[in-house]
N, C-alpha and C positions, 0 to 999 in steps of 0.2 A: 402771335395773329389770330385773328378769327376768322372762322369759315361761314361762309353761306349757302343758306339749302335755297335750293330752286324747286320749287312745287307747278304743275302746271293743274289749274283746275275750272270747273265751269262754271258759269258765272248762277247756275244753280247753289253749285257746291258752296261757294263763296256769301252766299246768301244763306246756306242754312249752317254756315259756321258760323257768319257774324249772330243768327237767333241762338244758336248755341251760346256765345259770348255774354250777348245780353243778359239771355237767363240765370248763366250761373252768377254774372255780378251783377245783379238785380239791380238796386234806384242807381241809372244812368247818371245820374246829374251829381246823387252823391260821390260816388265811385271817381269822375270828371274831375269832381272839387280835389279829390283827396290825390288825384295824380298832376292837377295842378301845383300841389300844396307838398309833391314829390313823398308823401305819406303810404306807399302800396310797398306792400311785400315783392318777393321776389318772383311769385308767380301772377299776382297781380298785373304788376310788371309786366310782364309776358300777356297776360290778356290783353292789356292796352294798346301792348304795339303790334297783338293782331291784328286787337279791333281799328286801330291805327290804318293798318295796311290793305284788312279790308275796304272800309273807305273809302279811301283812296283807288282801290283798285273797282270799285263798284259806284264811283264818282260821286260820294252823299257828301 
């Protein structure tokens, strides 16, 4: 069974975290293509999941 972590963040914090992730991954198109092809390592998959969550929360 997995655990779920819940954190409250402001919109500004979400935008800042999203910017950090985008900077860390570099080429977003290449990163997304690798994600679609299931070629991400565990760290990259975590970043991808976080980015998806933030995009959802920020209605992107």
